[in-house]
mmCIF file as Biopython writes it, N, C-alpha, C and O atoms, coordinates in Angstrom:
data_model
#
loop_
_atom_site.group_PDB
_atom_site.id
_atom_site.type_symbol
_atom_site.label_atom_id
_atom_site.label_alt_id
_atom_site.label_comp_id
_atom_site.label_asym_id
_atom_site.label_entity_id
_atom_site.label_seq_id
_atom_site.pdbx_PDB_ins_code
_atom_site.Cartn_x
_atom_site.Cartn_y
_atom_site.Cartn_z
_atom_site.occupancy
_atom_site.B_iso_or_equiv
_atom_site.auth_seq_id
_atom_site.auth_asym_id
_atom_site.pdbx_PDB_model_num
ATOM 1   N N  . MET A ? 1  ? -24.828 31.683 -19.172 1.0 0.0 1  A 1 
ATOM 2   C CA . MET A ? 1  ? -25.017 31.960 -17.761 1.0 0.0 1  A 1 
ATOM 3   C C  . MET A ? 1  ? -25.787 33.266 -17.640 1.0 0.0 1  A 1 
ATOM 4   O O  . MET A ? 1  ? -25.637 34.167 -18.465 1.0 0.0 1  A 1 
ATOM 5   N N  . ALA A ? 2  ? -26.600 33.357 -16.616 1.0 0.0 2  A 1 
ATOM 6   C CA . ALA A ? 2  ? -27.342 34.573 -16.337 1.0 0.0 2  A 1 
ATOM 7   C C  . ALA A ? 2  ? -27.199 34.899 -14.853 1.0 0.0 2  A 1 
ATOM 8   O O  . ALA A ? 2  ? -27.162 34.006 -14.007 1.0 0.0 2  A 1 
ATOM 9   N N  . LYS A ? 3  ? -27.118 36.193 -14.554 1.0 0.0 3  A 1 
ATOM 10  C CA . LYS A ? 3  ? -27.038 36.647 -13.166 1.0 0.0 3  A 1 
ATOM 11  C C  . LYS A ? 3  ? -28.136 37.660 -12.916 1.0 0.0 3  A 1 
ATOM 12  O O  . LYS A ? 3  ? -28.468 38.462 -13.789 1.0 0.0 3  A 1 
ATOM 13  N N  . LEU A ? 4  ? -28.694 37.619 -11.722 1.0 0.0 4  A 1 
ATOM 14  C CA . LEU A ? 4  ? -29.696 38.586 -11.280 1.0 0.0 4  A 1 
ATOM 15  C C  . LEU A ? 4  ? -29.170 39.201 -10.008 1.0 0.0 4  A 1 
ATOM 16  O O  . LEU A ? 4  ? -29.014 38.508 -9.002  1.0 0.0 4  A 1 
ATOM 17  N N  . GLY A ? 5  ? -28.891 40.500 -10.034 1.0 0.0 5  A 1 
ATOM 18  C CA . GLY A ? 5  ? -28.332 41.169 -8.866  1.0 0.0 5  A 1 
ATOM 19  C C  . GLY A ? 5  ? -27.008 40.560 -8.434  1.0 0.0 5  A 1 
ATOM 20  O O  . GLY A ? 5  ? -26.679 40.560 -7.248  1.0 0.0 5  A 1 
ATOM 21  N N  . GLY A ? 6  ? -26.235 40.035 -9.407  1.0 0.0 6  A 1 
ATOM 22  C CA . GLY A ? 6  ? -24.940 39.447 -9.116  1.0 0.0 6  A 1 
ATOM 23  C C  . GLY A ? 6  ? -24.966 37.964 -8.790  1.0 0.0 6  A 1 
ATOM 24  O O  . GLY A ? 6  ? -23.911 37.332 -8.749  1.0 0.0 6  A 1 
ATOM 25  N N  . ALA A ? 7  ? -26.159 37.381 -8.552  1.0 0.0 7  A 1 
ATOM 26  C CA . ALA A ? 7  ? -26.279 35.960 -8.222  1.0 0.0 7  A 1 
ATOM 27  C C  . ALA A ? 7  ? -26.632 35.168 -9.485  1.0 0.0 7  A 1 
ATOM 28  O O  . ALA A ? 7  ? -27.480 35.601 -10.265 1.0 0.0 7  A 1 
ATOM 29  N N  . VAL A ? 8  ? -26.000 34.028 -9.693  1.0 0.0 8  A 1 
ATOM 30  C CA . VAL A ? 8  ? -26.280 33.183 -10.850 1.0 0.0 8  A 1 
ATOM 31  C C  . VAL A ? 8  ? -27.694 32.623 -10.745 1.0 0.0 8  A 1 
ATOM 32  O O  . VAL A ? 8  ? -28.093 32.123 -9.694  1.0 0.0 8  A 1 
ATOM 33  N N  . ILE A ? 9  ? -28.456 32.709 -11.848 1.0 0.0 9  A 1 
ATOM 34  C CA . ILE A ? 9  ? -29.808 32.151 -11.901 1.0 0.0 9  A 1 
ATOM 35  C C  . ILE A ? 9  ? -29.903 31.198 -13.086 1.0 0.0 9  A 1 
ATOM 36  O O  . ILE A ? 9  ? -29.083 31.250 -14.002 1.0 0.0 9  A 1 
ATOM 37  N N  . SER A ? 10 ? -30.903 30.333 -13.062 1.0 0.0 10 A 1 
ATOM 38  C CA . SER A ? 10 ? -31.157 29.423 -14.174 1.0 0.0 10 A 1 
ATOM 39  C C  . SER A ? 10 ? -32.061 30.111 -15.174 1.0 0.0 10 A 1 
ATOM 40  O O  . SER A ? 10 ? -32.971 30.850 -14.799 1.0 0.0 10 A 1 
ATOM 41  N N  . VAL A ? 11 ? -31.807 29.863 -16.450 1.0 0.0 11 A 1 
ATOM 42  C CA . VAL A ? 11 ? -32.725 30.338 -17.486 1.0 0.0 11 A 1 
ATOM 43  C C  . VAL A ? 11 ? -33.619 29.168 -17.868 1.0 0.0 11 A 1 
ATOM 44  O O  . VAL A ? 11 ? -33.195 28.017 -17.762 1.0 0.0 11 A 1 
ATOM 45  N N  . PRO A ? 12 ? -34.838 29.431 -18.306 1.0 0.0 12 A 1 
ATOM 46  C CA . PRO A ? 12 ? -35.811 28.352 -18.508 1.0 0.0 12 A 1 
ATOM 47  C C  . PRO A ? 12 ? -35.644 27.568 -19.805 1.0 0.0 12 A 1 
ATOM 48  O O  . PRO A ? 12 ? -36.636 27.257 -20.465 1.0 0.0 12 A 1 
ATOM 49  N N  . PHE A ? 13 ? -34.432 27.248 -20.176 1.0 0.0 13 A 1 
ATOM 50  C CA . PHE A ? 13 ? -34.190 26.476 -21.387 1.0 0.0 13 A 1 
ATOM 51  C C  . PHE A ? 13 ? -33.300 25.295 -21.048 1.0 0.0 13 A 1 
ATOM 52  O O  . PHE A ? 13 ? -32.461 25.390 -20.153 1.0 0.0 13 A 1 
ATOM 53  N N  . ILE A ? 14 ? -33.467 24.203 -21.736 1.0 0.0 14 A 1 
ATOM 54  C CA . ILE A ? 14 ? -32.647 23.020 -21.513 1.0 0.0 14 A 1 
ATOM 55  C C  . ILE A ? 14 ? -31.188 23.364 -21.777 1.0 0.0 14 A 1 
ATOM 56  O O  . ILE A ? 14 ? -30.865 23.931 -22.820 1.0 0.0 14 A 1 
ATOM 57  N N  . GLY A ? 15 ? -30.311 23.029 -20.849 1.0 0.0 15 A 1 
ATOM 58  C CA . GLY A ? 15 ? -28.897 23.299 -21.022 1.0 0.0 15 A 1 
ATOM 59  C C  . GLY A ? 15 ? -28.530 24.755 -20.825 1.0 0.0 15 A 1 
ATOM 60  O O  . GLY A ? 15 ? -27.389 25.137 -21.083 1.0 0.0 15 A 1 
ATOM 61  N N  . GLY A ? 16 ? -29.471 25.585 -20.371 1.0 0.0 16 A 1 
ATOM 62  C CA . GLY A ? 16 ? -29.173 26.993 -20.140 1.0 0.0 16 A 1 
ATOM 63  C C  . GLY A ? 16 ? -29.009 27.787 -21.415 1.0 0.0 16 A 1 
ATOM 64  O O  . GLY A ? 16 ? -28.396 28.855 -21.405 1.0 0.0 16 A 1 
ATOM 65  N N  . ARG A ? 17 ? -29.547 27.286 -22.512 1.0 0.0 17 A 1 
ATOM 66  C CA . ARG A ? 17 ? -29.403 27.981 -23.790 1.0 0.0 17 A 1 
ATOM 67  C C  . ARG A ? 17 ? -30.759 28.442 -24.283 1.0 0.0 17 A 1 
ATOM 68  O O  . ARG A ? 17 ? -31.731 27.686 -24.266 1.0 0.0 17 A 1 
ATOM 69  N N  . GLY A ? 18 ? -30.814 29.679 -24.720 1.0 0.0 18 A 1 
ATOM 70  C CA . GLY A ? 18 ? -32.049 30.200 -25.277 1.0 0.0 18 A 1 
ATOM 71  C C  . GLY A ? 18 ? -32.057 30.025 -26.781 1.0 0.0 18 A 1 
ATOM 72  O O  . GLY A ? 18 ? -31.071 30.351 -27.442 1.0 0.0 18 A 1 
ATOM 73  N N  . PRO A ? 19 ? -33.145 29.517 -27.340 1.0 0.0 19 A 1 
ATOM 74  C CA . PRO A ? 19 ? -33.221 29.382 -28.793 1.0 0.0 19 A 1 
ATOM 75  C C  . PRO A ? 19 ? -33.296 30.754 -29.447 1.0 0.0 19 A 1 
ATOM 76  O O  . PRO A ? 19 ? -33.928 31.665 -28.913 1.0 0.0 19 A 1 
ATOM 77  N N  . THR A ? 20 ? -32.657 30.903 -30.592 1.0 0.0 20 A 1 
ATOM 78  C CA . THR A ? 20 ? -32.715 32.164 -31.320 1.0 0.0 20 A 1 
ATOM 79  C C  . THR A ? 20 ? -33.389 31.944 -32.658 1.0 0.0 20 A 1 
ATOM 80  O O  . THR A ? 20 ? -33.420 30.832 -33.186 1.0 0.0 20 A 1 
ATOM 81  N N  . ASP A ? 21 ? -33.931 33.029 -33.196 1.0 0.0 21 A 1 
ATOM 82  C CA . ASP A ? 21 ? -34.495 32.934 -34.543 1.0 0.0 21 A 1 
ATOM 83  C C  . ASP A ? 21 ? -33.377 33.174 -35.557 1.0 0.0 21 A 1 
ATOM 84  O O  . ASP A ? 21 ? -32.210 33.261 -35.176 1.0 0.0 21 A 1 
ATOM 85  N N  . SER A ? 22 ? -33.711 33.279 -36.816 1.0 0.0 22 A 1 
ATOM 86  C CA . SER A ? 22 ? -32.697 33.417 -37.868 1.0 0.0 22 A 1 
ATOM 87  C C  . SER A ? 22 ? -31.917 34.724 -37.777 1.0 0.0 22 A 1 
ATOM 88  O O  . SER A ? 22 ? -30.852 34.851 -38.382 1.0 0.0 22 A 1 
ATOM 89  N N  . THR A ? 23 ? -32.436 35.701 -37.024 1.0 0.0 23 A 1 
ATOM 90  C CA . THR A ? 23 ? -31.721 36.968 -36.854 1.0 0.0 23 A 1 
ATOM 91  C C  . THR A ? 23 ? -30.956 37.035 -35.537 1.0 0.0 23 A 1 
ATOM 92  O O  . THR A ? 23 ? -30.318 38.043 -35.233 1.0 0.0 23 A 1 
ATOM 93  N N  . GLY A ? 24 ? -31.023 35.946 -34.750 1.0 0.0 24 A 1 
ATOM 94  C CA . GLY A ? 24 ? -30.293 35.900 -33.483 1.0 0.0 24 A 1 
ATOM 95  C C  . GLY A ? 24 ? -31.073 36.438 -32.303 1.0 0.0 24 A 1 
ATOM 96  O O  . GLY A ? 24 ? -30.493 36.662 -31.241 1.0 0.0 24 A 1 
ATOM 97  N N  . ILE A ? 25 ? -32.379 36.654 -32.458 1.0 0.0 25 A 1 
ATOM 98  C CA . ILE A ? 25 ? -33.197 37.202 -31.376 1.0 0.0 25 A 1 
ATOM 99  C C  . ILE A ? 25 ? -33.773 36.067 -30.537 1.0 0.0 25 A 1 
ATOM 100 O O  . ILE A ? 25 ? -34.199 35.043 -31.071 1.0 0.0 25 A 1 
ATOM 101 N N  . THR A ? 26 ? -33.782 36.258 -29.214 1.0 0.0 26 A 1 
ATOM 102 C CA . THR A ? 26 ? -34.386 35.290 -28.304 1.0 0.0 26 A 1 
ATOM 103 C C  . THR A ? 26 ? -35.159 36.030 -27.225 1.0 0.0 26 A 1 
ATOM 104 O O  . THR A ? 26 ? -34.907 37.209 -26.979 1.0 0.0 26 A 1 
ATOM 105 N N  . GLU A ? 27 ? -36.088 35.356 -26.587 1.0 0.0 27 A 1 
ATOM 106 C CA . GLU A ? 27 ? -36.811 35.898 -25.443 1.0 0.0 27 A 1 
ATOM 107 C C  . GLU A ? 27 ? -36.542 35.001 -24.254 1.0 0.0 27 A 1 
ATOM 108 O O  . GLU A ? 27 ? -36.614 33.778 -24.367 1.0 0.0 27 A 1 
ATOM 109 N N  . ILE A ? 28 ? -36.230 35.602 -23.111 1.0 0.0 28 A 1 
ATOM 110 C CA . ILE A ? 28 ? -35.943 34.853 -21.894 1.0 0.0 28 A 1 
ATOM 111 C C  . ILE A ? 28 ? -36.821 35.401 -20.779 1.0 0.0 28 A 1 
ATOM 112 O O  . ILE A ? 28 ? -36.772 36.594 -20.477 1.0 0.0 28 A 1 
ATOM 113 N N  . ALA A ? 29 ? -37.623 34.536 -20.166 1.0 0.0 29 A 1 
ATOM 114 C CA . ALA A ? 29 ? -38.448 34.953 -19.023 1.0 0.0 29 A 1 
ATOM 115 C C  . ALA A ? 29 ? -37.549 34.971 -17.790 1.0 0.0 29 A 1 
ATOM 116 O O  . ALA A ? 29 ? -36.914 33.967 -17.467 1.0 0.0 29 A 1 
ATOM 117 N N  . THR A ? 30 ? -37.495 36.117 -17.099 1.0 0.0 30 A 1 
ATOM 118 C CA . THR A ? 30 ? -36.644 36.268 -15.923 1.0 0.0 30 A 1 
ATOM 119 C C  . THR A ? 30 ? -37.379 37.039 -14.841 1.0 0.0 30 A 1 
ATOM 120 O O  . THR A ? 30 ? -38.385 37.690 -15.119 1.0 0.0 30 A 1 
ATOM 121 N N  . PRO A ? 31 ? -36.891 36.973 -13.621 1.0 0.0 31 A 1 
ATOM 122 C CA . PRO A ? 31 ? -37.442 37.842 -12.579 1.0 0.0 31 A 1 
ATOM 123 C C  . PRO A ? 31 ? -37.032 39.295 -12.846 1.0 0.0 31 A 1 
ATOM 124 O O  . PRO A ? 31 ? -36.107 39.558 -13.615 1.0 0.0 31 A 1 
ATOM 125 N N  . ALA A ? 32 ? -37.724 40.220 -12.209 1.0 0.0 32 A 1 
ATOM 126 C CA . ALA A ? 32 ? -37.371 41.632 -12.333 1.0 0.0 32 A 1 
ATOM 127 C C  . ALA A ? 32 ? -36.040 41.902 -11.635 1.0 0.0 32 A 1 
ATOM 128 O O  . ALA A ? 32 ? -35.703 41.246 -10.649 1.0 0.0 32 A 1 
ATOM 129 N N  . GLY A ? 33 ? -35.287 42.874 -12.156 1.0 0.0 33 A 1 
ATOM 130 C CA . GLY A ? 33 ? -34.034 43.268 -11.524 1.0 0.0 33 A 1 
ATOM 131 C C  . GLY A ? 33 ? -32.947 43.545 -12.538 1.0 0.0 33 A 1 
ATOM 132 O O  . GLY A ? 33 ? -33.202 43.605 -13.741 1.0 0.0 33 A 1 
ATOM 133 N N  . ALA A ? 34 ? -31.726 43.715 -12.040 1.0 0.0 34 A 1 
ATOM 134 C CA . ALA A ? 34 ? -30.558 43.977 -12.883 1.0 0.0 34 A 1 
ATOM 135 C C  . ALA A ? 34 ? -29.993 42.646 -13.361 1.0 0.0 34 A 1 
ATOM 136 O O  . ALA A ? 34 ? -29.484 41.858 -12.563 1.0 0.0 34 A 1 
ATOM 137 N N  . LEU A ? 35 ? -30.084 42.398 -14.664 1.0 0.0 35 A 1 
ATOM 138 C CA . LEU A ? 35 ? -29.658 41.130 -15.248 1.0 0.0 35 A 1 
ATOM 139 C C  . LEU A ? 35 ? -28.340 41.269 -15.991 1.0 0.0 35 A 1 
ATOM 140 O O  . LEU A ? 35 ? -28.055 42.304 -16.594 1.0 0.0 35 A 1 
ATOM 141 N N  . GLU A ? 36 ? -27.543 40.212 -15.938 1.0 0.0 36 A 1 
ATOM 142 C CA . GLU A ? 36 ? -26.323 40.096 -16.739 1.0 0.0 36 A 1 
ATOM 143 C C  . GLU A ? 36 ? -26.400 38.739 -17.427 1.0 0.0 36 A 1 
ATOM 144 O O  . GLU A ? 36 ? -26.499 37.707 -16.764 1.0 0.0 36 A 1 
ATOM 145 N N  . ILE A ? 37 ? -26.356 38.743 -18.755 1.0 0.0 37 A 1 
ATOM 146 C CA . ILE A ? 37 ? -26.520 37.513 -19.519 1.0 0.0 37 A 1 
ATOM 147 C C  . ILE A ? 37 ? -25.302 37.315 -20.407 1.0 0.0 37 A 1 
ATOM 148 O O  . ILE A ? 37 ? -24.951 38.197 -21.191 1.0 0.0 37 A 1 
ATOM 149 N N  . ASP A ? 38 ? -24.653 36.149 -20.286 1.0 0.0 38 A 1 
ATOM 150 C CA . ASP A ? 38 ? -23.525 35.800 -21.138 1.0 0.0 38 A 1 
ATOM 151 C C  . ASP A ? 38 ? -24.050 35.100 -22.382 1.0 0.0 38 A 1 
ATOM 152 O O  . ASP A ? 38 ? -24.907 34.220 -22.303 1.0 0.0 38 A 1 
ATOM 153 N N  . VAL A ? 39 ? -23.524 35.505 -23.531 1.0 0.0 39 A 1 
ATOM 154 C CA . VAL A ? 39 ? -23.921 34.942 -24.810 1.0 0.0 39 A 1 
ATOM 155 C C  . VAL A ? 39 ? -22.679 34.347 -25.465 1.0 0.0 39 A 1 
ATOM 156 O O  . VAL A ? 39 ? -21.625 34.980 -25.506 1.0 0.0 39 A 1 
ATOM 157 N N  . HIS A ? 40 ? -22.814 33.114 -25.982 1.0 0.0 40 A 1 
ATOM 158 C CA . HIS A ? 40 ? -21.670 32.426 -26.579 1.0 0.0 40 A 1 
ATOM 159 C C  . HIS A ? 40 ? -21.993 31.934 -27.978 1.0 0.0 40 A 1 
ATOM 160 O O  . HIS A ? 40 ? -23.112 31.498 -28.250 1.0 0.0 40 A 1 
ATOM 161 N N  . ALA A ? 41 ? -21.020 32.004 -28.854 1.0 0.0 41 A 1 
ATOM 162 C CA . ALA A ? 41 ? -21.054 31.336 -30.151 1.0 0.0 41 A 1 
ATOM 163 C C  . ALA A ? 41 ? -19.847 30.411 -30.152 1.0 0.0 41 A 1 
ATOM 164 O O  . ALA A ? 41 ? -19.157 30.297 -29.138 1.0 0.0 41 A 1 
ATOM 165 N N  . GLU A ? 42 ? -19.585 29.758 -31.255 1.0 0.0 42 A 1 
ATOM 166 C CA . GLU A ? 42 ? -18.500 28.774 -31.277 1.0 0.0 42 A 1 
ATOM 167 C C  . GLU A ? 42 ? -17.157 29.365 -30.851 1.0 0.0 42 A 1 
ATOM 168 O O  . GLU A ? 42 ? -16.449 28.755 -30.049 1.0 0.0 42 A 1 
ATOM 169 N N  . ASN A ? 43 ? -16.794 30.527 -31.366 1.0 0.0 43 A 1 
ATOM 170 C CA . ASN A ? 43 ? -15.480 31.092 -31.070 1.0 0.0 43 A 1 
ATOM 171 C C  . ASN A ? 43 ? -15.511 32.452 -30.379 1.0 0.0 43 A 1 
ATOM 172 O O  . ASN A ? 43 ? -14.457 33.022 -30.099 1.0 0.0 43 A 1 
ATOM 173 N N  . TYR A ? 44 ? -16.681 32.972 -30.105 1.0 0.0 44 A 1 
ATOM 174 C CA . TYR A ? 44 ? -16.776 34.312 -29.525 1.0 0.0 44 A 1 
ATOM 175 C C  . TYR A ? 44 ? -17.793 34.346 -28.399 1.0 0.0 44 A 1 
ATOM 176 O O  . TYR A ? 44 ? -18.614 33.440 -28.259 1.0 0.0 44 A 1 
ATOM 177 N N  . LYS A ? 45 ? -17.728 35.409 -27.594 1.0 0.0 45 A 1 
ATOM 178 C CA . LYS A ? 45 ? -18.698 35.577 -26.523 1.0 0.0 45 A 1 
ATOM 179 C C  . LYS A ? 45 ? -18.945 37.059 -26.294 1.0 0.0 45 A 1 
ATOM 180 O O  . LYS A ? 45 ? -18.205 37.907 -26.793 1.0 0.0 45 A 1 
ATOM 181 N N  . GLY A ? 46 ? -19.982 37.360 -25.541 1.0 0.0 46 A 1 
ATOM 182 C CA . GLY A ? 46 ? -20.311 38.724 -25.182 1.0 0.0 46 A 1 
ATOM 183 C C  . GLY A ? 46 ? -21.211 38.713 -23.961 1.0 0.0 46 A 1 
ATOM 184 O O  . GLY A ? 46 ? -21.723 37.664 -23.569 1.0 0.0 46 A 1 
ATOM 185 N N  . THR A ? 47 ? -21.402 39.865 -23.367 1.0 0.0 47 A 1 
ATOM 186 C CA . THR A ? 47 ? -22.235 39.987 -22.173 1.0 0.0 47 A 1 
ATOM 187 C C  . THR A ? 47 ? -23.212 41.141 -22.347 1.0 0.0 47 A 1 
ATOM 188 O O  . THR A ? 47 ? -22.848 42.213 -22.830 1.0 0.0 47 A 1 
ATOM 189 N N  . ALA A ? 48 ? -24.452 40.905 -21.947 1.0 0.0 48 A 1 
ATOM 190 C CA . ALA A ? 48 ? -25.477 41.944 -21.962 1.0 0.0 48 A 1 
ATOM 191 C C  . ALA A ? 48 ? -25.860 42.263 -20.526 1.0 0.0 48 A 1 
ATOM 192 O O  . ALA A ? 48 ? -25.998 41.362 -19.699 1.0 0.0 48 A 1 
ATOM 193 N N  . LYS A ? 49 ? -26.030 43.543 -20.230 1.0 0.0 49 A 1 
ATOM 194 C CA . LYS A ? 49 ? -26.516 43.982 -18.922 1.0 0.0 49 A 1 
ATOM 195 C C  . LYS A ? 49 ? -27.758 44.821 -19.159 1.0 0.0 49 A 1 
ATOM 196 O O  . LYS A ? 49 ? -27.743 45.774 -19.938 1.0 0.0 49 A 1 
ATOM 197 N N  . VAL A ? 50 ? -28.843 44.450 -18.469 1.0 0.0 50 A 1 
ATOM 198 C CA . VAL A ? 50 ? -30.112 45.141 -18.654 1.0 0.0 50 A 1 
ATOM 199 C C  . VAL A ? 50 ? -30.902 45.082 -17.350 1.0 0.0 50 A 1 
ATOM 200 O O  . VAL A ? 50 ? -30.797 44.111 -16.601 1.0 0.0 50 A 1 
ATOM 201 N N  . THR A ? 51 ? -31.691 46.121 -17.080 1.0 0.0 51 A 1 
ATOM 202 C CA . THR A ? 51 ? -32.560 46.135 -15.916 1.0 0.0 51 A 1 
ATOM 203 C C  . THR A ? 51 ? -33.997 45.961 -16.386 1.0 0.0 51 A 1 
ATOM 204 O O  . THR A ? 51 ? -34.463 46.671 -17.277 1.0 0.0 51 A 1 
ATOM 205 N N  . VAL A ? 52 ? -34.695 45.000 -15.772 1.0 0.0 52 A 1 
ATOM 206 C CA . VAL A ? 52 ? -36.062 44.673 -16.167 1.0 0.0 52 A 1 
ATOM 207 C C  . VAL A ? 52 ? -36.994 44.948 -14.998 1.0 0.0 52 A 1 
ATOM 208 O O  . VAL A ? 52 ? -36.734 44.516 -13.875 1.0 0.0 52 A 1 
ATOM 209 N N  . GLY A ? 53 ? -38.080 45.665 -15.260 1.0 0.0 53 A 1 
ATOM 210 C CA . GLY A ? 53 ? -39.072 45.946 -14.236 1.0 0.0 53 A 1 
ATOM 211 C C  . GLY A ? 53 ? -40.065 44.804 -14.104 1.0 0.0 53 A 1 
ATOM 212 O O  . GLY A ? 53 ? -40.167 43.965 -14.999 1.0 0.0 53 A 1 
ATOM 213 N N  . GLU A ? 54 ? -40.792 44.763 -13.005 1.0 0.0 54 A 1 
ATOM 214 C CA . GLU A ? 54 ? -41.807 43.732 -12.745 1.0 0.0 54 A 1 
ATOM 215 C C  . GLU A ? 54 ? -42.845 43.734 -13.867 1.0 0.0 54 A 1 
ATOM 216 O O  . GLU A ? 54 ? -43.470 44.762 -14.128 1.0 0.0 54 A 1 
ATOM 217 N N  . GLY A ? 55 ? -43.034 42.599 -14.527 1.0 0.0 55 A 1 
ATOM 218 C CA . GLY A ? 55 ? -44.020 42.463 -15.590 1.0 0.0 55 A 1 
ATOM 219 C C  . GLY A ? 55 ? -43.670 43.201 -16.870 1.0 0.0 55 A 1 
ATOM 220 O O  . GLY A ? 55 ? -44.510 43.310 -17.763 1.0 0.0 55 A 1 
ATOM 221 N N  . ALA A ? 56 ? -42.447 43.712 -16.979 1.0 0.0 56 A 1 
ATOM 222 C CA . ALA A ? 56 ? -42.049 44.501 -18.141 1.0 0.0 56 A 1 
ATOM 223 C C  . ALA A ? 56 ? -41.181 43.689 -19.093 1.0 0.0 56 A 1 
ATOM 224 O O  . ALA A ? 56 ? -40.701 42.607 -18.755 1.0 0.0 56 A 1 
ATOM 225 N N  . LYS A ? 57 ? -40.993 44.232 -20.282 1.0 0.0 57 A 1 
ATOM 226 C CA . LYS A ? 57 ? -40.067 43.667 -21.254 1.0 0.0 57 A 1 
ATOM 227 C C  . LYS A ? 57 ? -38.918 44.650 -21.408 1.0 0.0 57 A 1 
ATOM 228 O O  . LYS A ? 57 ? -39.099 45.861 -21.290 1.0 0.0 57 A 1 
ATOM 229 N N  . ALA A ? 58 ? -37.744 44.116 -21.673 1.0 0.0 58 A 1 
ATOM 230 C CA . ALA A ? 58 ? -36.570 44.955 -21.918 1.0 0.0 58 A 1 
ATOM 231 C C  . ALA A ? 58 ? -35.812 44.356 -23.091 1.0 0.0 58 A 1 
ATOM 232 O O  . ALA A ? 58 ? -35.884 43.152 -23.338 1.0 0.0 58 A 1 
ATOM 233 N N  . THR A ? 59 ? -35.092 45.194 -23.804 1.0 0.0 59 A 1 
ATOM 234 C CA . THR A ? 59 ? -34.284 44.706 -24.916 1.0 0.0 59 A 1 
ATOM 235 C C  . THR A ? 59 ? -32.830 45.075 -24.688 1.0 0.0 59 A 1 
ATOM 236 O O  . THR A ? 59 ? -32.505 46.045 -24.004 1.0 0.0 59 A 1 
ATOM 237 N N  . SER A ? 60 ? -31.976 44.272 -25.283 1.0 0.0 60 A 1 
ATOM 238 C CA . SER A ? 60 ? -30.541 44.517 -25.201 1.0 0.0 60 A 1 
ATOM 239 C C  . SER A ? 60 ? -29.904 43.933 -26.444 1.0 0.0 60 A 1 
ATOM 240 O O  . SER A ? 60 ? -30.409 42.967 -27.015 1.0 0.0 60 A 1 
ATOM 241 N N  . GLU A ? 61 ? -28.814 44.511 -26.856 1.0 0.0 61 A 1 
ATOM 242 C CA . GLU A ? 61 ? -28.081 44.003 -28.009 1.0 0.0 61 A 1 
ATOM 243 C C  . GLU A ? 61 ? -26.696 43.584 -27.552 1.0 0.0 61 A 1 
ATOM 244 O O  . GLU A ? 61 ? -26.041 44.294 -26.789 1.0 0.0 61 A 1 
ATOM 245 N N  . VAL A ? 62 ? -26.254 42.421 -28.027 1.0 0.0 62 A 1 
ATOM 246 C CA . VAL A ? 62 ? -24.937 41.902 -27.664 1.0 0.0 62 A 1 
ATOM 247 C C  . VAL A ? 62 ? -24.110 41.745 -28.932 1.0 0.0 62 A 1 
ATOM 248 O O  . VAL A ? 62 ? -24.568 41.156 -29.912 1.0 0.0 62 A 1 
ATOM 249 N N  . THR A ? 63 ? -22.903 42.268 -28.911 1.0 0.0 63 A 1 
ATOM 250 C CA . THR A ? 63 ? -21.960 42.057 -30.000 1.0 0.0 63 A 1 
ATOM 251 C C  . THR A ? 63 ? -20.948 41.030 -29.527 1.0 0.0 63 A 1 
ATOM 252 O O  . THR A ? 63 ? -20.277 41.235 -28.516 1.0 0.0 63 A 1 
ATOM 253 N N  . LEU A ? 64 ? -20.834 39.928 -30.252 1.0 0.0 64 A 1 
ATOM 254 C CA . LEU A ? 64 ? -19.891 38.874 -29.879 1.0 0.0 64 A 1 
ATOM 255 C C  . LEU A ? 64 ? -18.507 39.267 -30.374 1.0 0.0 64 A 1 
ATOM 256 O O  . LEU A ? 64 ? -18.267 39.342 -31.579 1.0 0.0 64 A 1 
ATOM 257 N N  . THR A ? 65 ? -17.597 39.516 -29.435 1.0 0.0 65 A 1 
ATOM 258 C CA . THR A ? 65 ? -16.266 39.971 -29.822 1.0 0.0 65 A 1 
ATOM 259 C C  . THR A ? 65 ? -15.137 39.278 -29.090 1.0 0.0 65 A 1 
ATOM 260 O O  . THR A ? 65 ? -14.064 39.074 -29.658 1.0 0.0 65 A 1 
ATOM 261 N N  . GLU A ? 66 ? -15.360 38.915 -27.840 1.0 0.0 66 A 1 
ATOM 262 C CA . GLU A ? 66 ? -14.271 38.372 -27.036 1.0 0.0 66 A 1 
ATOM 263 C C  . GLU A ? 66 ? -13.965 36.942 -27.470 1.0 0.0 66 A 1 
ATOM 264 O O  . GLU A ? 66 ? -14.858 36.095 -27.445 1.0 0.0 66 A 1 
ATOM 265 N N  . PRO A ? 67 ? -12.727 36.649 -27.866 1.0 0.0 67 A 1 
ATOM 266 C CA . PRO A ? 67 ? -12.419 35.276 -28.270 1.0 0.0 67 A 1 
ATOM 267 C C  . PRO A ? 67 ? -12.572 34.314 -27.102 1.0 0.0 67 A 1 
ATOM 268 O O  . PRO A ? 67 ? -12.215 34.626 -25.965 1.0 0.0 67 A 1 
ATOM 269 N N  . VAL A ? 68 ? -13.108 33.145 -27.406 1.0 0.0 68 A 1 
ATOM 270 C CA . VAL A ? 68 ? -13.247 32.087 -26.403 1.0 0.0 68 A 1 
ATOM 271 C C  . VAL A ? 68 ? -12.002 31.223 -26.466 1.0 0.0 68 A 1 
ATOM 272 O O  . VAL A ? 68 ? -11.628 30.734 -27.532 1.0 0.0 68 A 1 
ATOM 273 N N  . GLU A ? 69 ? -11.359 31.036 -25.313 1.0 0.0 69 A 1 
ATOM 274 C CA . GLU A ? 69 ? -10.167 30.209 -25.287 1.0 0.0 69 A 1 
ATOM 275 C C  . GLU A ? 69 ? -10.545 28.748 -25.445 1.0 0.0 69 A 1 
ATOM 276 O O  . GLU A ? 69 ? -11.471 28.256 -24.801 1.0 0.0 69 A 1 
ATOM 277 N N  . LYS A ? 70 ? -9.818  28.067 -26.308 1.0 0.0 70 A 1 
ATOM 278 C CA . LYS A ? 70 ? -10.045 26.631 -26.523 1.0 0.0 70 A 1 
ATOM 279 C C  . LYS A ? 70 ? -9.207  25.843 -25.525 1.0 0.0 70 A 1 
ATOM 280 O O  . LYS A ? 70 ? -8.075  26.225 -25.233 1.0 0.0 70 A 1 
ATOM 281 N N  . PRO A ? 71 ? -9.752  24.743 -24.998 1.0 0.0 71 A 1 
ATOM 282 C CA . PRO A ? 71 ? -8.968  23.912 -24.083 1.0 0.0 71 A 1 
ATOM 283 C C  . PRO A ? 71 ? -7.746  23.345 -24.785 1.0 0.0 71 A 1 
ATOM 284 O O  . PRO A ? 71 ? -7.789  22.998 -25.965 1.0 0.0 71 A 1 
ATOM 285 N N  . LYS A ? 72 ? -6.656  23.258 -24.034 1.0 0.0 72 A 1 
ATOM 286 C CA . LYS A ? 72 ? -5.411  22.727 -24.632 1.0 0.0 72 A 1 
ATOM 287 C C  . LYS A ? 72 ? -5.304  21.251 -24.434 1.0 0.0 72 A 1 
ATOM 288 O O  . LYS A ? 72 ? -4.329  20.639 -24.869 1.0 0.0 72 A 1 
#
């Protein structure tokens, strides 16, 4: 999931998932503003918050730490 200024936005990937390379890096085209991006792996998750200017690139690092609850 991705948010822009607190509102949920769609990311331009099928299923809302960004492809990563072998090091876990991905690029996501977004509008300018304050972004919040949720990142998930099989058992963990994390959130990145970054502000992107018009026509600019920004970087952020996410550490996956929060356990994901499994459905019962």
